[in-house]
Structures are given as C-alpha cells and as structure tokens.
MMTF fields as JSON, N, C-alpha, C and O atoms, coordinates in Angstrom:
{
  "mmtfVersion": "1.0.0",
  "mmtfProducer": "UNKNOWN",
  "numBonds": 267,
  "numAtoms": 268,
  "numGroups": 67,
  "numChains": 1,
  "numModels": 1,
  "chainsPerModel": [1],
  "groupsPerChain": [67],
  "chainIdList": ["A"],
  "bondAtomList": [4, 2, 8, 6, 12, 10, 16, 14, 20, 18, 24, 22, 28, 26, 32, 30, 36, 34, 40, 38, 44, 42, 48, 46, 52, 50, 56, 54, 60, 58, 64, 62, 68, 66, 72, 70, 76, 74, 80, 78, 84, 82, 88, 86, 92, 90, 96, 94, 100, 98, 104, 102, 108, 106, 112, 110, 116, 114, 120, 118, 124, 122, 128, 126, 132, 130, 136, 134, 140, 138, 144, 142, 148, 146, 152, 150, 156, 154, 160, 158, 164, 162, 168, 166, 172, 170, 176, 174, 180, 178, 184, 182, 188, 186, 192, 190, 196, 194, 200, 198, 204, 202, 208, 206, 212, 210, 216, 214, 220, 218, 224, 222, 228, 226, 232, 230, 236, 234, 240, 238, 244, 242, 248, 246, 252, 250, 256, 254, 260, 258, 264, 262],
  "bondOrderList": [1, 1, 1, 1, 1, 1, 1, 1, 1, 1, 1, 1, 1, 1, 1, 1, 1, 1, 1, 1, 1, 1, 1, 1, 1, 1, 1, 1, 1, 1, 1, 1, 1, 1, 1, 1, 1, 1, 1, 1, 1, 1, 1, 1, 1, 1, 1, 1, 1, 1, 1, 1, 1, 1, 1, 1, 1, 1, 1, 1, 1, 1, 1, 1, 1, 1],
  "groupList": [{"groupName": "MET", "atomNameList": ["N", "CA", "C", "O"], "elementList": ["N", "C", "C", "O"], "formalChargeList": [0, 0, 0, 0], "bondAtomList": [1, 0, 2, 1, 3, 2], "bondOrderList": [1, 1, 2], "singleLetterCode": "M", "chemCompType": "L-PEPTIDE LINKING"}, {"groupName": "THR", "atomNameList": ["N", "CA", "C", "O"], "elementList": ["N", "C", "C", "O"], "formalChargeList": [0, 0, 0, 0], "bondAtomList": [1, 0, 2, 1, 3, 2], "bondOrderList": [1, 1, 2], "singleLetterCode": "T", "chemCompType": "L-PEPTIDE LINKING"}, {"groupName": "GLY", "atomNameList": ["N", "CA", "C", "O"], "elementList": ["N", "C", "C", "O"], "formalChargeList": [0, 0, 0, 0], "bondAtomList": [1, 0, 2, 1, 3, 2], "bondOrderList": [1, 1, 2], "singleLetterCode": "G", "chemCompType": "PEPTIDE LINKING"}, {"groupName": "CYS", "atomNameList": ["N", "CA", "C", "O"], "elementList": ["N", "C", "C", "O"], "formalChargeList": [0, 0, 0, 0], "bondAtomList": [1, 0, 2, 1, 3, 2], "bondOrderList": [1, 1, 2], "singleLetterCode": "C", "chemCompType": "L-PEPTIDE LINKING"}, {"groupName": "GLU", "atomNameList": ["N", "CA", "C", "O"], "elementList": ["N", "C", "C", "O"], "formalChargeList": [0, 0, 0, 0], "bondAtomList": [1, 0, 2, 1, 3, 2], "bondOrderList": [1, 1, 2], "singleLetterCode": "E", "chemCompType": "L-PEPTIDE LINKING"}, {"groupName": "ASP", "atomNameList": ["N", "CA", "C", "O"], "elementList": ["N", "C", "C", "O"], "formalChargeList": [0, 0, 0, 0], "bondAtomList": [1, 0, 2, 1, 3, 2], "bondOrderList": [1, 1, 2], "singleLetterCode": "D", "chemCompType": "L-PEPTIDE LINKING"}, {"groupName": "VAL", "atomNameList": ["N", "CA", "C", "O"], "elementList": ["N", "C", "C", "O"], "formalChargeList": [0, 0, 0, 0], "bondAtomList": [1, 0, 2, 1, 3, 2], "bondOrderList": [1, 1, 2], "singleLetterCode": "V", "chemCompType": "L-PEPTIDE LINKING"}, {"groupName": "LEU", "atomNameList": ["N", "CA", "C", "O"], "elementList": ["N", "C", "C", "O"], "formalChargeList": [0, 0, 0, 0], "bondAtomList": [1, 0, 2, 1, 3, 2], "bondOrderList": [1, 1, 2], "singleLetterCode": "L", "chemCompType": "L-PEPTIDE LINKING"}, {"groupName": "SER", "atomNameList": ["N", "CA", "C", "O"], "elementList": ["N", "C", "C", "O"], "formalChargeList": [0, 0, 0, 0], "bondAtomList": [1, 0, 2, 1, 3, 2], "bondOrderList": [1, 1, 2], "singleLetterCode": "S", "chemCompType": "L-PEPTIDE LINKING"}, {"groupName": "ALA", "atomNameList": ["N", "CA", "C", "O"], "elementList": ["N", "C", "C", "O"], "formalChargeList": [0, 0, 0, 0], "bondAtomList": [1, 0, 2, 1, 3, 2], "bondOrderList": [1, 1, 2], "singleLetterCode": "A", "chemCompType": "L-PEPTIDE LINKING"}, {"groupName": "ILE", "atomNameList": ["N", "CA", "C", "O"], "elementList": ["N", "C", "C", "O"], "formalChargeList": [0, 0, 0, 0], "bondAtomList": [1, 0, 2, 1, 3, 2], "bondOrderList": [1, 1, 2], "singleLetterCode": "I", "chemCompType": "L-PEPTIDE LINKING"}, {"groupName": "ARG", "atomNameList": ["N", "CA", "C", "O"], "elementList": ["N", "C", "C", "O"], "formalChargeList": [0, 0, 0, 0], "bondAtomList": [1, 0, 2, 1, 3, 2], "bondOrderList": [1, 1, 2], "singleLetterCode": "R", "chemCompType": "L-PEPTIDE LINKING"}, {"groupName": "TYR", "atomNameList": ["N", "CA", "C", "O"], "elementList": ["N", "C", "C", "O"], "formalChargeList": [0, 0, 0, 0], "bondAtomList": [1, 0, 2, 1, 3, 2], "bondOrderList": [1, 1, 2], "singleLetterCode": "Y", "chemCompType": "L-PEPTIDE LINKING"}, {"groupName": "PHE", "atomNameList": ["N", "CA", "C", "O"], "elementList": ["N", "C", "C", "O"], "formalChargeList": [0, 0, 0, 0], "bondAtomList": [1, 0, 2, 1, 3, 2], "bondOrderList": [1, 1, 2], "singleLetterCode": "F", "chemCompType": "L-PEPTIDE LINKING"}, {"groupName": "PRO", "atomNameList": ["N", "CA", "C", "O"], "elementList": ["N", "C", "C", "O"], "formalChargeList": [0, 0, 0, 0], "bondAtomList": [1, 0, 2, 1, 3, 2], "bondOrderList": [1, 1, 2], "singleLetterCode": "P", "chemCompType": "L-PEPTIDE LINKING"}, {"groupName": "HIS", "atomNameList": ["N", "CA", "C", "O"], "elementList": ["N", "C", "C", "O"], "formalChargeList": [0, 0, 0, 0], "bondAtomList": [1, 0, 2, 1, 3, 2], "bondOrderList": [1, 1, 2], "singleLetterCode": "H", "chemCompType": "L-PEPTIDE LINKING"}, {"groupName": "GLN", "atomNameList": ["N", "CA", "C", "O"], "elementList": ["N", "C", "C", "O"], "formalChargeList": [0, 0, 0, 0], "bondAtomList": [1, 0, 2, 1, 3, 2], "bondOrderList": [1, 1, 2], "singleLetterCode": "Q", "chemCompType": "L-PEPTIDE LINKING"}],
  "groupTypeList": [0, 1, 2, 3, 4, 1, 5, 6, 3, 6, 7, 8, 1, 6, 7, 2, 9, 10, 5, 11, 2, 12, 13, 6, 6, 6, 14, 11, 15, 9, 6, 3, 2, 8, 6, 5, 9, 1, 15, 5, 9, 9, 10, 1, 10, 7, 1, 16, 11, 12, 2, 1, 16, 10, 9, 6, 6, 5, 15, 4, 9, 6, 16, 11, 7, 7, 16],
  "groupIdList": [1, 2, 3, 4, 5, 6, 7, 8, 9, 10, 11, 12, 13, 14, 15, 16, 17, 18, 19, 20, 21, 22, 23, 24, 25, 26, 27, 28, 29, 30, 31, 32, 33, 34, 35, 36, 37, 38, 39, 40, 41, 42, 43, 44, 45, 46, 47, 48, 49, 50, 51, 52, 53, 54, 55, 56, 57, 58, 59, 60, 61, 62, 63, 64, 65, 66, 67],
  "secStructList": [7, 7, 3, 3, 7, 0, 0, 0, 0, 0, 2, 2, 2, 2, 2, 2, 2, 2, 2, 6, 6, 7, 7, 3, 3, 3, 3, 4, 4, 4, 3, 3, 7, 1, 1, 2, 2, 2, 2, 2, 2, 2, 2, 2, 2, 2, 2, 2, 2, 1, 6, 6, 6, 3, 3, 3, 3, 7, 2, 2, 2, 2, 2, 2, 2, 2, 7],
  "xCoordList": [-3.042, -2.919, -3.894, -3.871, -4.72, -5.635, -5.516, -4.956, -6.039, -6.037, -6.1, -6.16, -6.083, -6.122, -4.717, -3.838, -4.545, -3.261, -2.166, -1.225, -2.325, -1.39, 0.049, 0.948, 0.266, 1.624, 2.17, 3.31, 1.384, 1.852, 1.707, 2.662, 0.537, 0.305, 0.481, 1.162, -0.128, -0.041, 1.406, 1.908, 2.074, 3.471, 4.351, 5.163, 4.199, 4.996, 4.764, 5.713, 3.511, 3.176, 3.677, 4.193, 3.528, 4.015, 5.532, 6.039, 6.252, 7.711, 8.135, 9.115, 7.403, 7.687, 7.462, 8.234, 6.415, 6.137, 7.224, 7.635, 7.681, 8.77, 10.028, 10.705, 10.329, 11.51, 11.44, 12.47, 10.23, 10.053, 9.927, 9.705, 10.066, 10.076, 8.738, 8.634, 7.714, 6.398, 6.278, 6.89, 5.493, 5.059, 3.713, 2.818, 3.554, 2.37, 1.525, 2.051, 0.226, -0.72, -1.493, -2.091, -1.465, -2.171, -3.252, -2.93, -4.52, -5.59, -5.656, -5.924, -5.416, -5.319, -6.523, -6.365, -7.712, -8.919, -9.315, -10.401, -8.45, -8.728, -7.756, -7.652, -7.051, -6.186, -6.524, -6.997, -6.279, -6.589, -5.676, -4.991, -5.683, -4.924, -5.718, -6.706, -5.281, -5.988, -5.61, -6.315, -4.484, -4.024, -3.73, -2.919, -4.381, -4.21, -2.757, -2.3, -2.033, -0.65, 0.251, 1.071, 0.112, 0.967, 0.5, 1.316, -0.794, -1.309, -0.722, -0.203, -0.803, -0.273, 1.234, 1.74, 1.948, 3.396, 3.714, 4.653, 2.945, 3.17, 2.909, 3.661, 1.857, 1.577, 2.73, 3.139, 3.248, 4.384, 5.607, 6.286, 5.893, 7.026, 6.839, 7.764, 5.641, 5.384, 5.534, 6.101, 5.043, 5.09, 6.439, 6.888, 7.097, 8.356, 9.569, 10.498, 9.588, 10.755, 10.671, 11.686, 9.483, 9.315, 8.49, 7.841, 8.507, 7.67, 7.898, 7.001, 9.079, 9.311, 8.771, 8.574, 8.527, 8.007, 6.547, 5.914, 6.018, 4.66, 3.914, 4.489, 2.649, 1.78, 0.675, -0.098, 0.599, -0.516, -1.477, -1.155, -2.667, -3.588, -4.951, -5.274, -5.748, -7.132, -8.02, -7.56, -9.275, -10.155, -10.453, -10.733, -10.399, -10.623, -9.517, -9.781, -8.278, -7.162, -7.318, -7.004, -7.795, -8.016, -9.086, -8.941, -10.145, -11.206, -10.664, -11.033, -9.782, -9.186, -8.312, -8.302, -7.583, -6.723, -7.538, -7.084, -8.735, -9.563, -10.369, -10.963, -10.4, -11.182, -10.401, -10.9],
  "yCoordList": [4.286, 4.909, 4.222, 2.998, 4.968, 4.439, 5.287, 6.382, 4.786, 5.592, 4.77, 3.541, 5.494, 4.872, 4.871, 5.626, 4.025, 3.863, 3.435, 4.177, 2.226, 1.659, 1.771, 2.054, 1.548, 1.536, 2.924, 3.045, 3.972, 5.334, 6.179, 6.325, 6.725, 7.667, 7.035, 7.591, 5.88, 5.236, 4.857, 5.147, 4.215, 3.811, 5.018, 4.974, 6.08, 7.286, 7.891, 8.272, 7.977, 8.566, 7.699, 8.214, 6.391, 5.478, 5.597, 5.669, 5.617, 5.728, 7.06, 7.115, 8.135, 9.423, 9.379, 9.958, 8.699, 8.569, 7.756, 8.087, 6.702, 5.896, 6.741, 6.676, 7.529, 8.398, 9.362, 9.798, 9.694, 10.606, 9.873, 10.5, 8.558, 7.783, 7.251, 6.738, 7.359, 6.861, 5.36, 4.815, 4.706, 3.341, 3.456, 4.133, 2.808, 2.996, 1.726, 0.624, 1.888, 0.784, 0.99, 2.042, -0.036, 0.01, -1.069, -2.255, -0.684, -1.68, -2.232, -1.489, -3.508, -4.147, -3.857, -3.684, -3.803, -3.601, -2.127, -1.818, -1.22, 0.209, 0.898, 2.124, 0.103, 0.623, -0.105, -1.241, 0.553, -0.073, 0.5, 1.501, -0.144, 0.345, 0.15, -0.583, 0.808, 0.67, -0.617, -1.058, -1.217, -2.475, -3.44, -3.136, -4.59, -5.548, -5.963, -6.085, -6.178, -6.658, -5.646, -6.034, -4.367, -3.376, -3.1, -2.811, -3.186, -3.079, -4.204, -3.956, -5.438, -6.588, -6.458, -6.805, -5.958, -5.77, -4.749, -4.941, -3.674, -2.664, -3.236, -2.958, -4.024, -4.666, -5.595, -5.635, -6.333, -7.22, -6.431, -6.828, -5.331, -4.484, -3.986, -4.037, -3.505, -2.964, -4.024, -3.748, -5.212, -6.245, -6.921, -7.225, -7.165, -7.917, -7.036, -7.459, -5.845, -4.983, -4.073, -3.795, -3.612, -2.635, -3.172, -2.402, -4.463, -5.106, -4.659, -4.793, -4.127, -3.665, -2.262, -1.863, -1.508, -0.154, -0.029, 1.004, -1.096, -1.049, -2.325, -3.413, -2.179, -3.334, -3.243, -2.286, -4.227, -4.328, -5.316, -6.492, -4.823, -5.6, -5.72, -4.989, -6.655, -6.791, -5.857, -5.249, -5.741, -4.784, -5.158, -4.275, -6.441, -6.826, -6.28, -5.863, -6.283, -5.751, -4.247, -3.738, -3.542, -2.113, -1.853, -0.945, -2.633, -2.464, -2.704, -1.999, -3.706, -3.969, -2.795, -2.441, -2.195, -1.06, 0.139, 0.917, 0.284, 1.433, 1.266, 2.232, 0.083, -0.151, 0.239, 0.111],
  "zCoordList": [3.776, 2.489, 1.548, 1.418, 0.913, -0.083, -1.337, -1.301, -2.439, -3.647, -4.911, -4.891, -6.006, -7.331, -7.932, -7.517, -8.893, -9.578, -8.594, -8.313, -8.091, -7.127, -7.594, -6.802, -8.887, -9.42, -9.728, -10.174, -9.501, -9.78, -8.516, -7.753, -8.296, -7.198, -5.823, -4.961, -5.621, -4.306, -4.003, -2.918, -4.951, -4.75, -4.449, -3.526, -5.208, -5.006, -3.629, -2.944, -3.229, -1.932, -0.784, 0.208, -0.917, 0.118, 0.26, 1.379, -0.842, -0.776, -0.162, 0.58, -0.467, 0.157, 1.663, 2.428, 2.083, 3.519, 4.218, 5.329, 3.569, 4.13, 4.291, 5.316, 3.273, 3.339, 4.513, 5.028, 4.934, 6.062, 7.39, 8.426, 7.37, 8.6, 9.063, 10.177, 8.24, 8.626, 8.388, 7.47, 9.216, 8.96, 8.273, 8.779, 7.132, 6.294, 6.271, 6.118, 6.423, 6.285, 4.976, 4.75, 4.126, 2.848, 2.865, 2.804, 2.947, 2.856, 1.427, 0.482, 1.279, -0.037, -0.935, -2.143, -0.36, -1.157, -1.274, -1.765, -0.832, -0.944, -1.898, -1.912, -2.691, -3.744, -5.037, -5.017, -6.149, -7.427, -8.505, -8.296, -9.637, -10.772, -12.042, -12.066, -13.093, -14.362, -15.088, -15.995, -14.68, -15.264, -14.115, -13.241, -14.116, -13.017, -12.817, -11.681, -13.9, -13.785, -13.074, -12.242, -13.386, -12.727, -11.299, -10.423, -11.065, -9.691, -8.841, -7.752, -9.336, -8.605, -8.387, -7.32, -9.396, -9.259, -8.171, -7.399, -8.102, -7.074, -5.68, -4.746, -5.537, -4.248, -3.872, -2.712, -4.833, -4.58, -4.135, -3.188, -4.797, -4.399, -2.978, -2.168, -2.675, -1.342, -0.261, 0.797, -0.505, 0.533, 0.635, 1.74, -0.481, -0.439, -0.195, 0.492, -0.727, -0.59, 0.629, 1.267, 0.953, 2.026, 3.185, 3.893, 3.383, 4.389, 5.815, 6.648, 6.125, 7.495, 7.734, 8.882, 6.659, 6.796, 6.378, 6.597, 5.772, 5.235, 5.624, 5.639, 5.932, 6.113, 5.067, 5.06, 4.191, 3.25, 3.887, 4.061, 4.234, 5.063, 4.409, 3.472, 4.919, 4.458, 5.274, 6.241, 4.892, 5.556, 7.008, 7.819, 7.353, 8.749, 9.648, 10.776, 9.152, 9.938, 10.153, 11.229, 9.146, 9.285, 10.338, 11.156, 10.326, 11.335, 12.739, 13.678, 12.884, 14.206, 14.65, 15.829, 13.716, 14.046, 14.513, 15.352, 13.973, 14.293, 15.574, 16.053, 16.129, 17.351, 18.572, 19.691]
}
C-alpha cells in the first residue's frame, strides 16, 4: 500500500483491507503526509496496533519481496 496522506487515505484504506482479511505491506518511504506529526502517528498506529496484519517495511524489504 502506498499513497499520500498517511493519516487519512492510507490509514483508511489499510484498515479496510484488514477488515477484509488482507495482510498489508506498507513501504515506509512510499507514504507521506502533509504534517510530519500526524504521518508519524499513523505509522505508529499501524505498527503498534496492527502489527500482526500489517508490515511497515523499508524499501530493501520490498525489493526482496518482489524477487
């Protein structure tokens, strides 16, 4: 999952995917927000609260997944 506004669109879409039973991979450097504090808060929510259904990874991990 990539996109803009981590704390709005990305968070909403990720939570919808979780509700449907998907495991979601979020490349940390492929999401952004208009405010650093809310972007960071959304990343914290995703990793700490939904860590079993979501992986927030760096770009090297994404490259390994694609190989």
